[in-house]
N, C-alpha and C positions, 0 to 999 in steps of 0.2 A: 324290166319283164318281159318275156315273150309271152305270148297270149297262151302257148300250151304248159307254161309253168303255172298258170293262174289256178287255183282250187276252186273258183268261182264258176261252175257250168252257166250259167245264167251272163255272167261277163262275158266268157269265151264265145258264147253263142252271138253276142251283140256283136260282138267285134269281128265276129266272121260274116255276118250279116253287113254289118257298115261296110266292109272291104268290099263284098260281092257287091251292094248297091253302088259304092263308088266305079268299079268297074264298067257295070251295065249301064247305069245314068253317064258317066262320064262327069262325074260330081266329086270333085278332089276335096270338098268339105266332108264329106262323110269318111275318106281315108285321115284325112288329119283329125277329125273325132276319135276314129278306131286306133289312132297312133296314139294318141293319148290316154286314151282308157287302157291302153298296154301295159302302162308306166305301172311300177309299184303304188300301192294306195296310198303311200304317203308323198308320190309324185305326184298324184292326179290333182287336178283342179277343185278348190274348195271356194268359193265363192259366197259372199255373204249379201244378203237383199240390199243393202246401202250400197253397194257397187254395183248391183245390176240397177238400181234404180238411177245412180248419177250417170251410167253410159248407155240408156236407152229411153227411148218415148215411147208413148202410147201407141200400141199396136204392132210394135216390132216382134221380130220372132227369134227366140235366143235357144242355144242350146250349151249347155253347163257340162264338159266331158266329166262329170266328177260329183261333187256333192252341192248342193246349196244350203247353205247354212241361214238361219233366222237372224243374224245381228244386223240391226237396222231396220228401216221401214221401205216399204214400195208406195209410190203414191199414182200410180197410174197403172191399166190394165195393159197386158202384153199375153204373148204366149212365151212360154217357158217350159223345156224339156233337159231334163239331166238323170245321170244314172240313179241318184238317190238324193234324197230331200230330207233336211231334219223336220221335226214335228212342228216345232215354232215357225218353221219358214213357210209349210205348208198351210198352217192357217191363216200367216199373214198374206201370202198370194190370195187366198180365197177370199180373205176381207178386201183386198183390192181389186176383187172380181177379175184377177187374171187366171189364164186358163195353164193350170199344168198338165203335161203329158209325159209319157216315157219316149226314149228316143227312138224306139221302133216306130211309134205312133206318128211322131214328127216327121221321120224319113218317109213313112206312107203318104203323108199329107203333102209333101214338099220332097219329092223323089229327086230333082236336080241340086236341090239346097239353094234355088234362088231367094233371095231375101232373108237368108238364115245367119244371124252371127251366133259366133263362137265367144263365150266368155270363160277366160281363165283364170 
């Protein structure tokens, strides 16, 4: 799906922002995230907390170009950003003292994308 076909203005705006940041900062990671978010809703990443827990360590910074689901647990603190998050996942992240933020906030904090992992 092309970004112009999306009916979600927040998503269209985020994709444009990510592409702009990718060009300006020469940070390919933001282009990859935009490309993933441009896919149809069913093709976007949905990542469970158990997967995040297995593939990250304490103090990692992670971006999910889709939705975080609450299946499983997280046993360490980290910084994570996603387009969407389930209520259960948000509660578990808070309990683990993990920091959740929007993708826009993550880009502003890490404009070059250094030390940011993409979870799909």
